[in-house]
One Martini backbone bead per residue (centre of mass of N, CA, C, O) as a GRO file, in nm:
protein
   94
    1MET     BB    1   4.726  11.842   8.774
    2ARG     BB    2   4.666  11.782   8.432
    3VAL     BB    3   4.379  11.605   8.297
    4SER     BB    4   4.259  11.472   8.019
    5PRO     BB    5   4.023  11.291   7.839
    6SER     BB    6   4.248  11.153   7.653
    7ILE     BB    7   4.333  10.926   7.852
    8LEU     BB    8   4.095  10.731   7.760
    9GLN     BB    9   4.257  10.695   7.466
   10HIS     BB   10   4.471  10.535   7.575
   11GLU     BB   11   4.723  10.308   7.589
   12PHE     BB   12   4.761  10.044   7.840
   13ILE     BB   13   4.964   9.873   7.724
   14GLY     BB   14   5.256   9.867   7.944
   15LEU     BB   15   5.144   9.976   8.193
   16ARG     BB   16   5.116  10.068   8.504
   17ALA     BB   17   4.903   9.902   8.755
   18LYS     BB   18   4.631   9.975   8.996
   19VAL     BB   19   4.408   9.863   9.232
   20VAL     BB   20   4.210  10.074   9.455
   21ARG     BB   21   3.901   9.989   9.377
   22SER     BB   22   3.670   9.731   9.504
   23PRO     BB   23   3.424   9.496   9.587
   24ASN     BB   24   3.648   9.295   9.523
   25PRO     BB   25   3.893   9.148   9.716
   26TYR     BB   26   4.075   9.025   9.487
   27TYR     BB   27   4.154   9.314   9.349
   28LYS     BB   28   4.291   9.426   9.575
   29LYS     BB   29   4.624   9.524   9.527
   30VAL     BB   30   4.659   9.502   9.233
   31SER     BB   31   4.975   9.482   9.054
   32GLY     BB   32   5.131   9.604   8.742
   33ARG     BB   33   5.140   9.495   8.413
   34VAL     BB   34   4.991   9.551   8.118
   35ILE     BB   35   4.913   9.279   7.871
   36ASP     BB   36   4.590   9.310   7.845
   37GLU     BB   37   4.286   9.393   7.644
   38THR     BB   38   3.943   9.410   7.664
   39ARG     BB   39   3.627   9.500   7.679
   40ASN     BB   40   3.603   9.396   8.015
   41THR     BB   41   3.926   9.360   8.048
   42ILE     BB   42   4.226   9.332   8.253
   43VAL     BB   43   4.566   9.229   8.224
   44ILE     BB   44   4.784   9.149   8.499
   45LEU     BB   45   5.130   9.148   8.571
   46ASN     BB   46   5.290   9.054   8.831
   47ASN     BB   47   5.580   9.010   9.022
   48LYS     BB   48   5.528   8.679   9.021
   49GLY     BB   49   5.392   8.611   8.722
   50GLU     BB   50   5.093   8.670   8.750
   51ARG     BB   51   4.770   8.650   8.618
   52LYS     BB   52   4.529   8.921   8.626
   53VAL     BB   53   4.179   8.941   8.605
   54ILE     BB   54   4.001   9.246   8.537
   55VAL     BB   55   3.713   9.409   8.583
   56LYS     BB   56   3.639   9.722   8.484
   57GLU     BB   57   3.349   9.811   8.608
   58VAL     BB   58   3.457   9.743   8.933
   59ALA     BB   59   3.708   9.944   8.892
   60VAL     BB   60   3.992  10.131   9.014
   61PHE     BB   61   4.263  10.300   8.858
   62HIS     BB   62   4.625  10.319   8.846
   63PHE     BB   63   4.817  10.494   8.612
   64THR     BB   64   5.147  10.486   8.473
   65LEU     BB   65   5.309  10.692   8.296
   66PRO     BB   66   5.603  10.744   8.124
   67ASP     BB   67   5.645  11.030   8.298
   68GLY     BB   68   5.509  10.939   8.603
   69THR     BB   69   5.217  10.976   8.590
   70VAL     BB   70   4.929  10.955   8.792
   71VAL     BB   71   4.616  10.793   8.703
   72GLU     BB   72   4.274  10.806   8.760
   73VAL     BB   73   4.048  10.531   8.663
   74ASP     BB   74   3.742  10.448   8.572
   75GLY     BB   75   3.630  10.155   8.439
   76LYS     BB   76   3.361  10.260   8.309
   77ALA     BB   77   3.519  10.456   8.100
   78ILE     BB   78   3.678  10.182   7.952
   79VAL     BB   79   3.456  10.036   7.833
   80GLY     BB   80   3.576   9.853   7.569
   81ARG     BB   81   3.727   9.848   7.293
   82PRO     BB   82   4.030   9.974   7.234
   83GLU     BB   83   3.992  10.058   6.929
   84ASP     BB   84   3.727  10.223   6.990
   85ARG     BB   85   3.820  10.414   7.221
   86ILE     BB   86   4.035  10.572   7.058
   87LYS     BB   87   3.811  10.695   6.850
   88LYS     BB   88   3.651  10.815   7.068
   89ARG     BB   89   3.470  11.074   7.191
   90MET     BB   90   3.514  11.279   7.470
   91ARG     BB   91   3.357  11.413   7.737
   92ARG     BB   92   3.369  11.662   7.944
   93LEU     BB   93   3.342  11.636   8.315
   94TRP     BB   94   3.486  11.945   8.412
   0.00000   0.00000   0.00000
């Protein structure tokens, strides 16, 4: 699977997300649909209807794109306001 750095400029609201790694045990195994995103947090609505606020910088996420592709994104790479991140040019890391 080829994933370009442009995935970091993608809009995450509405996508399925899962926290796969975090030093905070509260965040582990949180999954659901992204309903809001701020500069430092992502709000995930889980299957029980609960809102979980996750700090981006300390978590690694799996996002499921509309075509079914699952992408792993380090939260440190997406810290920042969503509207600014979409405009920012990303440097290729590989």
